LUMLUMDO-363150 format. One record per residue (C-alpha): x, y, z; residue number from 1. Coordinates in steps of 0.05 Angstrom, whole numbers, plus 5000, padded with zeros to 4 digits. Last residue first. Example, Ala and Ser with C-alpha at 12.3 -4.5 7.8 and 13.67 -1.06 7.14 Angstrom:
5273,4979,5143,2 .
5246,4910,5156,1 .
// end
This chain:
8193,1249,8951,445 .
8158,1202,8912,444 .
8218,1158,8910,443 .
8215,1156,8985,442 .
8138,1136,8981,441 .
8156,1083,8924,440 .
8212,1051,8969,439 .
8167,1047,9030,438 .
8107,1019,8992,437 .
8155,0963,8964,436 .
8179,0952,9032,435 .
8106,0937,9050,434 .
8104,0874,9014,433 .
8156,0841,9062,432 .
8169,0888,9122,431 .
8236,0919,9109,430 .
8229,0990,9131,429 .
8301,1007,9145,428 .
8300,0997,9219,427 .
8264,0932,9211,426 .
8312,0906,9164,425 .
8371,0926,9209,424 .
8334,0889,9273,423 .
8325,0828,9231,422 .
8399,0833,9213,421 .
8424,0836,9281,420 .
8382,0780,9306,419 .
8408,0742,9248,418 .
8478,0754,9271,417 .
8470,0729,9341,416 .
8437,0665,9315,415 .
8499,0660,9269,414 .
8552,0664,9320,413 .
8548,0596,9363,412 .
8526,0552,9307,411 .
8577,0577,9260,410 .
8634,0569,9302,409 .
8682,0632,9314,408 .
8757,0642,9304,407 .
8770,0596,9247,406 .
8788,0646,9202,405 .
8729,0627,9157,404 .
8677,0635,9218,403 .
8715,0705,9234,402 .
8701,0721,9161,401 .
8623,0698,9162,400 .
8619,0751,9221,399 .
8649,0803,9182,398 .
8609,0795,9119,397 .
8538,0792,9153,396 .
8538,0860,9188,395 .
8573,0920,9159,394 .
8585,0897,9087,393 .
8520,0852,9077,392 .
8474,0900,9109,391 .
8505,0959,9066,390 .
8512,0925,9004,389 .
8440,0906,9011,388 .
8409,0967,9028,387 .
8375,0979,8958,386 .
8342,0913,8948,385 .
8368,0847,8915,384 .
8398,0808,8968,383 .
8445,0761,8942,382 .
8453,0680,8926,381 .
8380,0682,8923,380 .
8375,0687,8848,379 .
8366,0613,8829,378 .
8411,0558,8806,377 .
8393,0488,8782,376 .
8396,0502,8709,375 .
8454,0548,8707,374 .
8498,0494,8741,373 .
8485,0442,8688,372 .
8493,0494,8633,371 .
8566,0513,8664,370 .
8584,0439,8668,369 .
8566,0428,8592,368 .
8631,0469,8582,367 .
8665,0400,8593,366 .
8729,0406,8549,365 .
8756,0471,8580,364 .
8785,0494,8532,363 .
8783,0523,8465,362 .
8777,0483,8404,361 .
8702,0453,8423,360 .
8675,0523,8419,359 .
8619,0522,8464,358 .
8617,0592,8472,357 .
8607,0609,8401,356 .
8581,0550,8376,355 .
8516,0569,8415,354 .
8490,0538,8469,353 .
8507,0591,8518,352 .
8483,0641,8468,351 .
8412,0613,8459,350 .
8400,0596,8530,349 .
8415,0667,8557,348 .
8457,0697,8608,347 .
8521,0681,8574,346 .
8584,0652,8620,345 .
8640,0698,8613,344 .
8715,0686,8603,343 .
8702,0640,8543,342 .
8744,0687,8492,341 .
8689,0687,8444,340 .
8636,0703,8495,339 .
8638,0780,8492,338 .
8646,0780,8415,337 .
8587,0738,8398,336 .
8547,0769,8459,335 .
8558,0835,8424,334 .
8526,0819,8358,333 .
8498,0752,8331,332 .
8483,0723,8402,331 .
8450,0789,8413,330 .
8451,0820,8488,329 .
8493,0875,8464,328 .
8457,0892,8400,327 .
8391,0892,8438,326 .
8423,0949,8488,325 .
8440,0991,8425,324 .
8367,0990,8397,323 .
8347,1006,8468,322 .
8400,1061,8471,321 .
8376,1094,8401,320 .
8299,1089,8428,319 .
8322,1123,8491,318 .
8361,1178,8458,317 .
8342,1237,8503,316 .
8372,1201,8563,315 .
8350,1221,8634,314 .
8324,1157,8653,313 .
8392,1128,8640,312 .
8392,1058,8610,311 .
8415,0995,8640,310 .
8470,0940,8620,309 .
8475,0895,8681,308 .
8521,0863,8723,307 .
8509,0787,8726,306 .
8458,0740,8753,305 .
8456,0669,8746,304 .
8479,0658,8812,303 .
8533,0614,8846,302 .
8522,0536,8831,301 .
8471,0511,8878,300 .
8460,0441,8874,299 .
8409,0397,8902,298 .
8412,0319,8927,297 .
8394,0336,8999,296 .
8468,0316,9020,295 .
8491,0371,8976,294 .
8511,0361,8904,293 .
8579,0379,8878,292 .
8591,0442,8834,291 .
8585,0426,8759,290 .
8651,0400,8733,289 .
8713,0429,8695,288 .
8774,0417,8664,287 .
8856,0421,8670,286 .
8918,0408,8638,285 .
8947,0477,8646,284 .
8973,0509,8581,283 .
8981,0574,8617,282 .
8939,0613,8559,281 .
8886,0569,8572,280 .
8884,0576,8648,279 .
8886,0648,8638,278 .
8825,0653,8589,277 .
8787,0610,8629,276 .
8784,0645,8701,275 .
8725,0685,8690,274 .
8682,0632,8680,273 .
8657,0633,8746,272 .
8694,0598,8808,271 .
8706,0541,8853,270 .
8779,0514,8859,269 .
8811,0451,8855,268 .
8886,0426,8859,267 .
8913,0478,8898,266 .
8982,0502,8910,265 .
8998,0481,8840,264 .
9030,0551,8822,263 .
8969,0558,8766,262 .
8918,0537,8823,261 .
8945,0584,8874,260 .
8947,0646,8821,259 .
8873,0627,8801,258 .
8845,0623,8869,257 .
8869,0690,8892,256 .
8935,0728,8905,255 .
8967,0690,8961,254 .
8939,0751,9008,253 .
8868,0735,8982,252 .
8882,0655,8995,251 .
8905,0668,9065,250 .
8842,0713,9081,249 .
8795,0656,9056,248 .
8824,0598,9092,247 .
8854,0550,9036,246 .
8820,0483,9039,245 .
8850,0414,9066,244 .
8868,0444,9130,243 .
8816,0415,9173,242 .
8794,0482,9196,241 .
8783,0506,9125,240 .
8746,0443,9102,239 .
8704,0451,9165,238 .
8685,0528,9147,237 .
8653,0492,9083,236 .
8613,0441,9119,235 .
8600,0487,9175,234 .
8572,0535,9131,233 .
8527,0486,9095,232 .
8503,0460,9162,231 .
8487,0527,9191,230 .
8444,0542,9132,229 .
8407,0475,9139,228 .
8396,0483,9213,227 .
8368,0557,9203,226 .
8417,0613,9232,225 .
8429,0646,9167,224 .
8358,0656,9153,223 .
8350,0732,9167,222 .
8282,0760,9164,221 .
8234,0817,9135,220 .
8264,0808,9061,219 .
8227,0842,9002,218 .
8278,0825,8942,217 .
8317,0764,8962,216 .
8267,0734,9007,215 .
8273,0698,9074,214 .
8347,0717,9076,213 .
8410,0684,9071,212 .
8382,0621,9051,211 .
8389,0542,9068,210 .
8357,0485,9030,209 .
8425,0444,9027,208 .
8436,0471,8955,207 .
8439,0544,8981,206 .
8478,0538,9041,205 .
8532,0499,9005,204 .
8538,0546,8939,203 .
8520,0603,8986,202 .
8591,0594,9022,201 .
8628,0618,8957,200 .
8639,0688,8985,199 .
8695,0660,9021,198 .
8734,0647,8965,197 .
8748,0578,8950,196 .
8813,0536,8941,195 .
8809,0462,8954,194 .
8860,0403,8961,193 .
8912,0450,8986,192 .
8985,0442,8969,191 .
9051,0456,9004,190 .
9025,0451,9072,189 .
9071,0452,9128,188 .
9059,0406,9178,187 .
9134,0390,9199,186 .
9129,0321,9171,185 .
9105,0350,9101,184 .
9031,0366,9079,183 .
8998,0355,9012,182 .
8926,0360,9002,181 .
8900,0316,8944,180 .
8877,0262,8986,179 .
8839,0304,9036,178 .
8807,0347,8978,177 .
8785,0288,8946,176 .
8748,0258,9005,175 .
8714,0326,9016,174 .
8692,0340,8947,173 .
8660,0265,8941,172 .
8625,0270,9008,171 .
8599,0340,8983,170 .
8572,0304,8927,169 .
8594,0287,8853,168 .
8545,0260,8808,167 .
8555,0318,8752,166 .
8631,0293,8743,165 .
8695,0299,8787,164 .
8753,0264,8754,163 .
8773,0188,8786,162 .
8827,0192,8831,161 .
8899,0159,8829,160 .
8929,0213,8863,159 .
8980,0228,8809,158 .
8921,0224,8761,157 .
8882,0278,8800,156 .
8940,0322,8803,155 .
8951,0319,8728,154 .
8877,0335,8720,153 .
8876,0402,8756,152 .
8804,0418,8776,151 .
8759,0469,8766,150 .
8691,0467,8802,149 .
8635,0510,8766,148 .
8604,0574,8789,147 .
8546,0611,8750,146 .
8555,0688,8751,145 .
8522,0707,8690,144 .
8539,0749,8632,143 .
8520,0820,8603,142 .
8454,0823,8646,141 .
8402,0864,8620,140 .
8372,0921,8661,139 .
8311,0955,8692,138 .
8260,0894,8689,137 .
8196,0906,8728,136 .
8163,0870,8784,135 .
8185,0921,8840,134 .
8257,0919,8820,133 .
8286,0878,8763,132 .
8361,0859,8748,131 .
8367,0795,8797,130 .
8300,0768,8768,129 .
8324,0778,8698,128 .
8377,0724,8710,127 .
8340,0680,8766,126 .
8330,0624,8712,125 .
8373,0629,8654,124 .
8343,0682,8597,123 .
8310,0650,8539,122 .
8244,0664,8566,121 .
8255,0738,8556,120 .
8234,0728,8488,119 .
8230,0804,8463,118 .
8160,0825,8429,117 .
8200,0893,8415,116 .
8143,0930,8439,115 .
8136,0891,8503,114 .
8210,0894,8520,113 .
8211,0970,8503,112 .
8150,0977,8552,111 .
8187,0933,8608,110 .
8252,0971,8607,109 .
8241,1016,8667,108 .
8288,1066,8657,107 .
8347,1083,8702,106 .
8354,1138,8756,105 .
8284,1138,8784,104 .
8310,1124,8856,103 .
8281,1056,8862,102 .
8319,1038,8797,101 .
8381,1064,8813,100 .
8388,1026,8884,99 .
8355,0962,8851,98 .
8407,0956,8794,97 .
8461,0919,8831,96 .
8510,0927,8801,95 .
8506,0970,8737,94 .
8537,0976,8670,93 .
8513,1036,8622,92 .
8474,1059,8571,91 .
8463,1134,8553,90 .
8519,1159,8599,89 .
8510,1223,8631,88 .
8539,1280,8602,87 .
8472,1304,8561,86 .
8426,1283,8620,85 .
8454,1345,8660,84 .
8420,1327,8730,83 .
8474,1349,8769,82 .
8462,1297,8826,81 .
8463,1242,8764,80 .
8530,1264,8744,79 .
8560,1263,8817,78 .
8525,1192,8828,77 .
8559,1167,8765,76 .
8631,1195,8787,75 .
8622,1160,8855,74 .
8597,1095,8832,73 .
8655,1085,8774,72 .
8715,1112,8822,71 .
8734,1044,8854,70 .
8717,1004,8789,69 .
8765,1045,8747,68 .
8722,1087,8695,67 .
8704,1081,8622,66 .
8664,1130,8584,65 .
8658,1102,8511,64 .
8630,1140,8453,63 .
8584,1106,8408,62 .
8572,1142,8340,61 .
8512,1121,8302,60 .
8487,1133,8234,59 .
8543,1085,8208,58 .
8496,1027,8239,57 .
8533,0959,8218,56 .
8600,0983,8220,55 .
8583,1025,8289,54 .
8559,0965,8323,53 .
8617,0924,8310,52 .
8667,0986,8328,51 .
8624,0993,8397,50 .
8634,0919,8409,49 .
8713,0920,8394,48 .
8709,0977,8444,47 .
8676,0936,8497,46 .
8736,0887,8489,45 .
8788,0942,8491,44 .
8751,0963,8554,43 .
8764,0895,8584,42 .
8840,0899,8567,41 .
8843,0968,8593,40 .
8813,0944,8665,39 .
8742,0952,8677,38 .
8680,1000,8692,37 .
8627,1017,8638,36 .
8593,1073,8609,35 .
8566,1082,8536,34 .
8554,1155,8511,33 .
8509,1152,8448,32 .
8520,1196,8390,31 .
8462,1201,8333,30 .
8485,1224,8266,29 .
8428,1266,8232,28 .
8457,1327,8259,27 .
8528,1303,8228,26 .
8498,1292,8161,25 .
8466,1359,8159,24 .
8534,1388,8177,23 .
8567,1351,8129,22 .
8525,1367,8074,21 .
8527,1441,8094,20 .
8604,1439,8091,19 .
8603,1402,8024,18 .
8555,1460,7999,17 .
8604,1513,8023,16 .
8665,1477,7996,15 .
8629,1473,7925,14 .
8605,1546,7930,13 .
8679,1564,7950,12 .
8706,1530,7890,11 .
8659,1554,7845,10 .
8672,1630,7866,9 .
8747,1613,7861,8 .
8735,1586,7791,7 .
8696,1650,7768,6 .
8753,1693,7794,5 .
8806,1660,7760,4 .
8767,1654,7698,3 .
8758,1733,7692,2 .
8692,1764,7705,1 .
// end
């Protein structure tokens, strides 16, 4: 055999061995499909998280499956209906989790939590309750929706007002809104004291001892017609009616709370941490304070819930998926990347108190306001059951919108609303503890 032929055979053997080695490595490598909604900018942050995980775990490949918010659930439902677990994201974003949990589409995480010895006490009150169904945890919230009061320090200085602090009450908020509102001789308002979306009403209802439903998970009746709930809604709507706060519909048309605040068309607004990067980038002189106390001395600051990472019940790589979920929640892992920009409040106390979130070099200065709000917030700002979205969109929101528009008075319309809500709950089988049995029977079918 000549040398040329020997070399050719040797080269072929080397290439063949390399191919076999490569194939073996590929077979040993785990690929996880990771699903979420979001803008290109948001997906870019998720990609950074995926890159960090793959760098630390070279035997795992993370492939991102991202969809616009408007298409996300429709496409997920289509994939689950087809039943092919290989094309369904192994780990994905979900809110609320109860509909998918009750349908058996996502995995109960309790066994994984128990085996890992995970300290769930690190989560803020209500955080894991909002991602649970039938007493079990089905997801981990990526962030928390705790809300604070943003305020323009220059506007307060010009009006000679002291800055808000954790002792502020509803009375203080209204007095400041009155003084900060600018109206000319013709009645035209160039700046409102407050901008708050209509959905912020529960900050006032909850802190005053009111509620939307008697139970956020297994409701039997509506509680929006109680004196405490009506008082909270009347207080909020009263600022709109007295033209010291933006009406909800007008605020939406103007581009939302962030837009009017940056344009100095509002001196204060109530919101979660999502607005921080834009305000910092604009260089505006602002800070935050806890949402004001009600006349009862209590505070409600939105909800500690957030969209959750869940695991597909059809995934064949559940241990790898669980390992990735733990990384997403870790203060040294995904959380360190997500919270570095300050645009989300952590769902765990350890991450919230970390140098990453509390970074003094990045505004706002009073980040402690978020922690104050988280300690006083519970899970009752929403309904955590499968039919909540339908109930809220078809019955509750339209009536509340008429109140925010000044077309109806809370005391006049909320009793009738509650009658309709009670009928809806009865028609859908929600009778307290019996609701769990109804859901289990439906799942068994």
